[in-house]
N, C-alpha and C positions, 0 to 999 in steps of 0.2 A: 263511633257508629251510631246510627239512629236507633230509636227504641221501636221494637216491633209492636204494631198496634194490636189491641185485643182482637182475638178471633173467636168466632163461635165454633162449637164442635161441628165438624163436617164429616160425613160418612158417605162413601160411595157404595151403593148396593150393586152387586153383580148377580145376574141370573145364573144359577148353577147349571152347568152343562150336563146333558144326559150322558152317563158313562157307559161304555160298551161292556166293560168287564169289572173294573174296581176303581176306587178313588185314587189309586196310585197311577192310573194311566196318564201318560204325558205325551206331549207333542215332541217328535224327534227333530223338528225343523226349526225350532225357535233359536234365536241368537240373543245374547245378553242385552244387546242394545236395540232390539226390536220393540216397537210399541206393544204394551201389554193390554191396551184397550181402555184403561182408566184415564180420565182427563187430568190435566194439570190443576193446580190450585194457586192460591196466593203465596204458598210456601215453596212450591216446586213446579217444574215443567211437566209435560206429559210423561206418564209412568212407563218405564221400560221393564222388560221381562227380568233382567238381572241374571246372575250366574250363581251356581251352588257353592262356589268356593272363592276365596277363603270364607270360613264361617265368621260371623261377626259383621261389623260394619267397616267398609273399606272404600277408598277412593279409586275409581276407574281411571287408570293412567291416560287413556286416550280421550275421554270425554269430560273428566272432572266430576262426573256424576257419582253419587254414593250408592254402593251396592250393599244390600242387606241379605244375609243368609243365616237361617236358623234351622237346626235339626228338630224334627218331630215326626216320628214314624206312625203315630196313631192319631194325629189331629185330623179332623174333618174340615176345619176352616181356620185360617190364620189371618189376622189383621196387624199391620204395622201401625203403631200408635206414636204420634209425634206430640211433643210438649214444648211450650215455652216454659221458662222457669216459673213465671207467674202462675200459669195454669197448673203446673205440677204442684206448686204450693197450695193452690186452691182445690186440689184433688179432682181435677177434670182434665180430659184430653183436649188437645188443641185441634188435632186432625187425625183421622183414621183412614188408612189405605188398605182395602181388602185385597188379599192375594188370590188370584185365580188358580184353582188346583190343576188346571191343564197347562197354563202358560207360566205360572210362577212356582212351579214345583218340579224338581228333578229328583227322582227316587224318593228319599225321605227328607230332603232338604227343600225348604220353602225359601224363595228368594224374590227380590224385587230391586229395581234400580231407579233412583230419583235424581234427575238433573236439576241444577240450579237450586239446590237445597241449602238454606242457611246453616252454617256449621255451629251456631250457638244454640241450636235446638237439642232436645233430648228425645230418647225413643225407648219403646218397649213393645211387647206383643200381647194381643188377645188371642187365645187359642181355644177352639171349641172341639168337642169330641165327647167320648163316653166318660161317665163318672160312676164308680162302683156303687155309690150311695143311691143313685137313681136309675142305673142301668144294670140289671142283674146279669146281663151277658158280658159285662165289662169289668170283671174283678181286676184290681190293680190299676185301673185307669182313674185319674183324678183331674180331668180337664174341667176348667171352670172359666167361661168367657167373661164373668163379672170381674175377674182380676186381670190386671195388666202385669205381665211377668217380665223379669229381667232377662236379657240375652246372656247366656252363660259365658259368651266370649266378649262381653263388654269390657273395655279397657279403662273406663273411668265411670264412676257412679255418683249420682247426687240424690240424696233424700233430705238431708239437713246440712247446714254449713258449719255448725259449731258443735263441739263435744257436749253432750248432755242436753242439747236444745230439743224441746218437744216440738212435734209437728202441730199444725193448726187444729183448732177445736172445731171439727167438721161433723156433720151428721153421718158418721161412718155407718155403712150398712144400707143406706138408702140408695135407690137406683141412681146411677150416674156419679156417685161419689166414690172416688178411688182411695185406696189405702185402707188400713184395718183399724187404726186408732192413733192417737197422738204419738204413741211410742213406736208405731209402725206406719208412718205416713208413706204415701206412694213414692217409690224410688224409680229412677230412670237412668238410662245410660247416655253418656256424651257421644256426640257424633265425631267422626274423624275430621280433620281439616288439613289443608296443605301445610299449615304450620306445625301441626302436632302429629300427623301420621300420614303415611302413604298406603298402609294396609294393616290389617290386624296382626300380621306376623313380621312385618318388615322392621328393620332398625329405623328409629325416628331421627333423621339426620339433623333436625333443627337444634337439638340440645348439644351444647359444646362439651364434649367429654374430655377435651384437652389431651387427647392421646391416651386416655385411661385404658388399661388392659388388665386382664385377670392377674392377680398376684401369684397364683399357683404356689402358695407356700406348702412345704411338705406337711402332711397330716401330723407327723410326729413332733413338729415344731410348734403346733398351735397351743395357745393359752386362750381358752374361750371364756367370754363374759356373757352370761345369759341376761338379757336386758329387755325392759318394756319401754316402748317409745314414750308413752305418756308419763309413766311413773318415774322415768329417769330425770325429767326436768320440771315436773308439774309443781313441785314445792317452790315457794318464793325464794328459798335460799339458793336456788340454782342461779338466780340473777340473770336469766336469759331473756331475750326480747320477746319470744313467743313460747311460753312454757307449755310443755306437753306435746310438742310437735316435732316433725322431722327437722325443721329449721332450728328448734331449740336444742335438739340432740347434737347437731353439728357444733354448736357453741361450746359443748362440754366434752368433745372428743379428746381434747388434750389431757383430760383427767385419765381417760382409759390408756392413752399412750404412755403417760407417766407411770402407770401401774405395770407396764410391760405386757398389756393385752395386745394380741395381734389377730383376734377374731371376735366379733360380736354375734351372738345368736339372738335374733330379735323374736320375741313372742309375736303371735300372729299379726301381720300387717295387711292381710287381704281384707277387703271390705266386710265388716261385720256391724251388727247393731248393738251399740253399747247400752241401749235402753231395753234390750230384750227381756231382762228380768226386773225392769223398773217397778218398784213398789216400796212402800215404807217398811223398814225393818221393824218388826214388833218390839215395843219397848224402847224405841230410839227415834230421834229426829232425822236419822240418816236414811238414804234410799239405796236399794240394791241396783248395781250396775253389772253389766257383763264387762268386767274390767279387763280380764286376760285376753278375751277375743277368740276363744276356741269354739266358734260357732259361725262358720263362714257363710256369707250371703253371696259373694261373688269372688271368683278366684283369680281373675286377670287384673283387677283394679286395686291400687293401694287404698288403704283405709282413709277415707276423705276427711274425717274429723281429727286426724293426726296432722292435717295440713294447715300451716299458717296462711298460705296463699288462699285456700278456699274460704277460710274464716274472714279474710280481708275482702271477699267479694270477687276475687279474680275468677277466670274461666275454670270450669270443672277440671279440665285437662291439666291445669297448672299443678295439681297434686302430683301428677306423674313426674314433672320436672323437679319438684321439691324432693321427692324420694331419690331421684337420680343424683341430685346434688349431695344428699347424705352419703350415698354409696361412693361417689367420687371423692368426697372429703375423707372418708374412711380409708380408701385406697391410698390417698396421698400420705397418710400417716402409717402406712404399712399394716392396716387392719382389714381383714377380710370380713365379708358380710354373709352370714348364714341366716336363712329364714326358717322359722318354725311353721310348718305347713300342716293343714288338717284335711287330709283326703280320706278320712274315715266316716265323716258324717257332715251334714249341713245344718243350717239354722231352721230348716223346714220341719224338723222333729217328726213325731209320729202322726197318726191320722188326725190328731187334734191340733196339730201345728199349723202355721200360716202357709199359704201358697204364695211363694215369692218368685220362683224361677223353675227349677228342675221338675218339681212335682207337676206344675201346670203344663209343662212342655211334653214330657214323656216319663211319667212316673215309673212305668214298668222297666224302662231302660236304665234310668239313673240310680234306682235303689234296689237293694236286695229284698225281694218280696217272697212271701209264701203263696201257694196256689190261690188262696182266697183273698190275696191282696194285702195281708198283714205285713208289717215291717219287721224284718230281722233287726236285732238291736245289739250287734257285737260291739258297738261304740259306747253303750251306756247312755246315749243321748237321744234315743228315740228312733233313729234310722241309721242305715249303713249304706254308704256308697257302693254301687255295684262295680267295684274297681276293675275287675278282670273281664267285664263285658266289653266287646271290641270298641264300641262308640265311646264309652266312658274311659277306657284305657287310652284311646287316642286323645281325648279331651285332657286328661292329666298330663300326658306327654307334651301336648301343645302348650299347656300352661307352664310347665317347668322350663321348657325351651324358651318361652317368651320372657320369663323373668331373668334368664341367663343372658339372652341376646339383647333384650330391650333395656334391662336395668343393671346388667353387669354383676348380678349377685354371684357369690362364689360357691354356694352350696345350700343344702336343705337338711333340716331335721324333721323327720316324718313322725307326727304324733300318732300313737297307736298303730305303728307300722305293720303289725301282724295282720291287720285287716287287708292290707295290700296283697296278701298271699292267699286269701280265701276264694273258693270257687264262686262264680257269680250265679245268679238266678237267670233263667231264660224262659222265653215265651214263644209259642208258635206264631208265625205271622197270621194275622186275622184273616179268615176266609170270608168271601163275600158271595152272595147269590148273584149269578150272572144276569138274571133278568131284572131283579129289583135293585141291585147294587147295594143291598143292605147286608150288614154283617151277619154271619151264620153263628148261632150259639154253639158252643162246644162244652162238653161235660167237664172238661178240665179247666175251662175258662181260658184256654190258650196256653196254659203253663205246661212246660215239659216236665212230666211227672213220671217217676219210676213205677214199676209194678207194685212196689211197697207203698205207693202213695206219697213219696218224697219228691219235692221239686229238685231238679238237677240243673247243671250248667249247660245242658244240651248234649253232653257226651256221657251222661250217666253218672257223673260225680255229684253227690248231693250238695245243694247250696250251702255255702259256708265251710265246706271241708278245706283245711289248709293244703295247698298244692305244693308238692316238692319242687316244681319248676314253675312258679307263678309267672304268667305272661307279662304282667305289668312290671314286676321287679326286674325281669330279664330285659325288657325293652328299655327301661331307665338305665340299667347297667351298661347296655351295649350302644345306647344312643350316641352318635358322634358329637353332639353338642353337650351332653350331660356327663359323659363317662369320666371326664377329668375334673368334674366338680366334686365338692365334699358331699357325701351321702351318709346320713346318720339316721339309724332306725331306733325308735323306741319300740323294742322288739317284743311287745306283748299287746293284748287288747283286753276288753272288759268281759270277755267270755272265758277267760282262763287260759287262752293260748299264749304260752311263754316260749319264745324262740331265742332267748338270750344265749349267745354262743353258737347258734346254728341258724341265724337268719340267712336266707339265700343271698350270698354276697358276691357271686360271680367274679371269682378271681381276686377277692379281697377288696372290692371297690367300696364296700360298705363298712362303716363303723357302727357301734351300738352304744346306747346309754347303758352303763354298767351299774344297775341298782344294787348288785351284790357288793360292789366296792363301797358304796355308801353305808350299807348295813354293817359290813365288817369293820370299817374304820370307826364308826360310832361305838360299836360294842367293845372293840379292843381299847380304844382311847379312854373309855369310862371305866375300864377294869372289870369287865364281866367274866364270870366263869364260863368256860366253854372252849370250843376249838379255835378261839379267836386269834391266838398268837400265830398259829400256822396259817390260818386264813389271811391274816394281816400280811404275813411274809409273802404269800402268793399275790395278794393285791399289790404290794410294792413292786413285785416283778412284772406287773402287767397282766395279772390274772391268767397265767398259762393254763391253769386247770380248767378255765372256761374257753379260752381261745386257741391255745396251742394243742391241747390234748384232744385226740380223736375218740376218746372213750367217754361217752355220756354217763352221767349218774343214773342209777336205776329209776329215780323219780322223774327223770327228764323224758316225758312222753314224746315230745316232738323230736328230740335228739336221738331217740331210739327207734323212730319210725320215719316219717317223711323227711325229717331234717338230718338224718344220719350222714348224708353226702356232704352236708355243709359244716360238719364238725371238724375242728382241728386245723392245724397248718397255718394259723394266723398269728401275727405278731402283736405287740402291745398297742399299736396304733388302732387296732380294732376296738379298743376299750376307751370310751369316753368316761373318764373318772369324775365323780362328783360326790360331795358330802351333803350338799343341799341343792335344791332347785326351787323354781317359782312356787310349786305346790309342796306343802310340808313345812316343817320348822325352818326358820332362818338359822344361821350359824350361832347367833347370840341366844336364840331360844332353845336350841339343842342342849345348851349347857345351863339353862335357866328354868326349865320346866320339865317335870316328869309326865305331865298330862297335857293334852290339848285344852285350850280355852277359847272355844269358838262361839261363845255366847253372843258376841257382837253380830253374828250372822243371822240371828233371830230364829234359829232352828233347834233351840234347847241343847246345843252342844252335841247334837246327834251326827252332824256332818263331819267330814274330814277323817283322816287315818288315825286310828287309835293306837297303832303300834309304831312308835316313833324312835325307839332305841336311844332315848335321851336320858340325861341325868342333870338334875337341878343343882348339883354341887352342895346340897345340904339345906337349901331354902327355896321354896316355890315362888318364882316370880321376882320382882324387884326387891332388893334388900339393901340396907345400909351397913351390913356386916362386912368389914374390910376383908376378912379371910375368905369369905364366900366369893366376893367380887374378884379378888386376886386369883382364886382358883379358876373362876370362869374365864378370865383373860387367858390364863395359861392353857386351859382346855381348848379354847378357840384357836390359839396359836398352834397347839399340838395337831389339831385336825387340819389346819391349813398347811402345816409342814408335811403331814402325811399325804395330802392331796398333791402338793407341788413337787414332792420328791419321789413320787411313784412313777414307774414306767406307765406309759399310756398318755392320753390327752386330757389335761385337767380342764374342768369347767367350773368357774366361779360364779356365784349368783349375785346379781345386782344388790348392792348394799352390804354384802358381807365384808367388804374391804374396810368398813368402819364398825361393824357389829350391829347392823340394823335389827331392831326387835319389832315384832308384830304382836307383842303382848301374849305370846303363846297361841296365837291363832294360826293354825296350819292349813287353812283353806280360805284365803282372802280373795277369792275370785270375784266377789260382789262388792268390793270396797274401792270407791274412787276417793281415797283419803290418804292421810299420812301413813296408814298401815302399809301402803304400797308405793310410797314416794321415797326417793333418795333424799336424805337430809345432808346437803352439802355443808351446812353449818356444823355438822358433827365430824367433818373430815379434818380434825385437828390432831396434831401429833401429841402423843403422850398423855391423852386424857385417860382417867382411871377406868372408864366404862367400856371403852371400845378398842378393838384391834386396830393397830395403826396401819394406815395405807402404806407407809414407808416399809413396814415390816414385810408386807406382801410383795411390794415392788422389789426389794432387795433380795428376798428369798427366791423370787422368780429368777432374778439375774444370776444368783449363785447356782441354783439347780440346773439352769440351762448351760452354764459354763462347763459343768462337769457332766457330760451326757450320761443318762442312765442306760442308754443303749450304746453299743450292740450287746454288751454282756449283762447278765443278770447280777444283782447285788450278791456279794459274798457275806453270808450271815456269820457273825462272830460273837455270839453270846458267850457269857462266862459259863464254864471255862473253855471257851471257843468251841463248844458243842451246842447246837440249837436245842432249846427246850420247848417242845410243842405240846406239853401237857395242858390240861384244861385249867390249871391254876397258874400258868405262866403269865407273867406280866411284863416281860422284857423281850424286845426285839431289837437287835443291833446288827448293823451291816456296813460294809464299805462299798463305795462306788469309785472305780478307777477311771482316770482320764486317759489311760493308755500311754502316758508319758512319765510315769513314776509318781504322779500326784493323784489326788482324789479327795473324797469326802468320807468321814466316818460319821454315821448316823445312829442314834440310839433313842428308843422310846421306852421310858419306864412308866407304866400305868398302874403301879401298885401304890399303896399308901406309905411305903417304906423307901428310904433313900438307897441308892446302889453306888458302889465304887467300882468302876469298870476298868479292866485292864485293856489298854489300847494296843492294836497291832503295832509291832516294832518293825517299821520299814527302814531299811538301811539308808543312812544319810538323810533321813527325813524327820521332821518334828511336827507334831500335831498342834495347831493353833485354834482356839475357840472362835467360832463364827456365829453360832446361834445357841442360845440357852433360854428356853421359854420360861424357866423359873425366875429369871431375873427381871427386874423392873425396867421398863422402857426409859431411855433409849439403849440401855446396856444389854438388852436381850439380843440385839443384833450388832455385832462388832464390825462395822465397815465405815470407812471414811466417807462422809457425805455432808450434807448441809447441816446436820445435827451434831455428829461427832467428827472431830478433827483427826488427823493422822496421829497426833500426839495422844489424844484421848483413847484411841483404839490401842495404841502401843502400851499405854499405861494399864488398860484393862486386861490386856493379854499377859502383861508381866505379873499382874496380881494372881494369875492362875498358873504361873510357871512352876510352882512347887509341885503341881500335879502333872502337867504336860511333860516336864523334864524327866519324870519317872514313868512316862507312858501310862498314866492313869488319869481318870477324870471322874468326879462325883456327879451323880444325876439325882436330883431331888424327886420326891414323889410327884406323879403326874406331870412329867416333864419330858421334853425332847431336847437333845443336843445335836449340833452339827459342828464337827471339827474339820479343818482343812489341812491337808498335808503340804508342808513347805520345806524347802531345803534347810538342813540343820546348819545354821550359821549364827553363832552367839552375838555377832556384831550387827546382825540384820534386824530391821523392824519390818518384816514382810507384811504387806498390807493386802487385804482383799478389798478392792475398790469396786 
């Protein structure tokens, strides 16, 4: 293709028509392909009126013209802005097309259609209207035509092509210079093309899915791996061709398959700005990044700087294909893809944040605001999405449906999901003087305010009140496209609303992150006094006290009020069990540090959670003491065993398969470094510092062979009566396979050894499978590439003096798993 010649900025001015009643008045006779009155240009033919749907940019099937449609109920003027990539990089517009409020507006949707438009251009919008800082009659409005804002329905976005690449050093802030600073250069959306899209919502047929279909794995069968796209392969030890990208992740999927993983939960992959926090960390040569990505800029587009294709200079839309390829390759290996999504806030922050998209289009609609225009902050990040406002609710539904239909993703984990249940803020439609057409000032600023002066959702419910039947959650649950996907809630938010066990689940369609499981396992495994033995037994059973019981605890405010109807009647698959997650200590650090060590963040160790339920096993941080390191290995394996042998859905954190340490830093959100990178060179069997990947793989295989469901474990502590006292350090139980066999599991978390009397099952003999007190590879007795059948048989014979008498010794801070086999002295029954 030829190179587009440089173009000067062009702007067509239209005389504003005299309105008979209000700026929302429209012609009822216009058709989408009628001329709009604006002339053509070097980039497109004569402008057409366009149509109000679908929102976003789409190709008209009849004419091939590109239709643009964007929602803004409060704008007084809208311009479509087009860019070449060269002009975008230079911070200037290539062409601006003003939209006529009479012919290019239907209701609250502004639209225009451009024929013969080159599809390698980019676009955005200038939006004019009231701004509360300069217009006292417009609290909550933040229109600013000096900014070009992103289309919320953009399906691919370009600002920079490579991770960490700064934007150009321009005189930002001067008239005509777009963008905010080199860390926030101007961003724009890609246009659709015949090759890449037929509409904003249609399936894009050009990509060869090779017959890919949803795997629809049962929720209870999942083993989830929480992963970060960049961190998974950014380290040189990954050996991939494009480190830190979707393509790079594809090259290492076999590692996950070998571990027995059948679902990956990707930390945010919607477009975000990794340079949002970019600044030098005090006392360090390192710079802060927004590494995790919990600060969305655009919800429909994959993160561009995770794309190898974009970095190579290929079209912006090629990012979409690369992500699709990742999903397809996961499905080929039997691995589902879940996305961690952030519908609780955006990157625009509070009133001091940047105007990027939603704020400049319709701040009152997209965010939860107080009557004076202040931002509610239930997210802890400066703003809160107005999720249950009808327009925003539809936007979220459209987005989720798009990722399922266009990218074949299998489900979603909703960050701070309790915000999805909160009542929205609402405003009166602005009134206008019939003669002047000017807005009429209102004492309430247009906000729906109760008699007590509290802003409501339009039905008298105060803004932010948790709703017993939240419209958004109900719509997601009942949506025909979404209802069979995996839906996982982080059922709390930053304003103290905790809905764990009672998140509105609509027939059990939702599961929840079970933070209680994490706390219980950590406290019991390290041998803390308290109710932990009983709580641990409950956690092993799938937390029935949280999900099966309909009786909330007295301290459960939500469960005793609006959430009462959602309590109880749910099985273990409602519980996403985890011992670690991306935030907090890694598995290795849980057993190596008593206190957080976040000094590398440059915040004097003030950030991050101080309550970690960790134990350093006698020495803080790295040590050369053999007895401490051995105990740490044992404790990591104990917690892994607890996770993988419990009823519910286990989630493993990236790097825990080998014992990744972050040096005691439990809040590595800002580090693009080895703190957050997987070290594939550490994935070696039988190293003294790390948990073996083989251990996890084999334990997964064993625990799935003997289902923990449908029956709960039978607790068989000595002398076969459970001890739930606050000093109890032993929990033992059996798991039956329903065919006469099963597993015997025991955790001894005291500093003293225990000799356990095993259940005497007629005609059966207990054989050791796992003993975390033993040195690898003899901690797990299974014939594989490390131990032969003869090796396993010899190791089991060495313990026969115990098993023949139906007893077994358990050393301090150890877990054992025995398998029931037919009693046959001549047999060398193997667990393969």
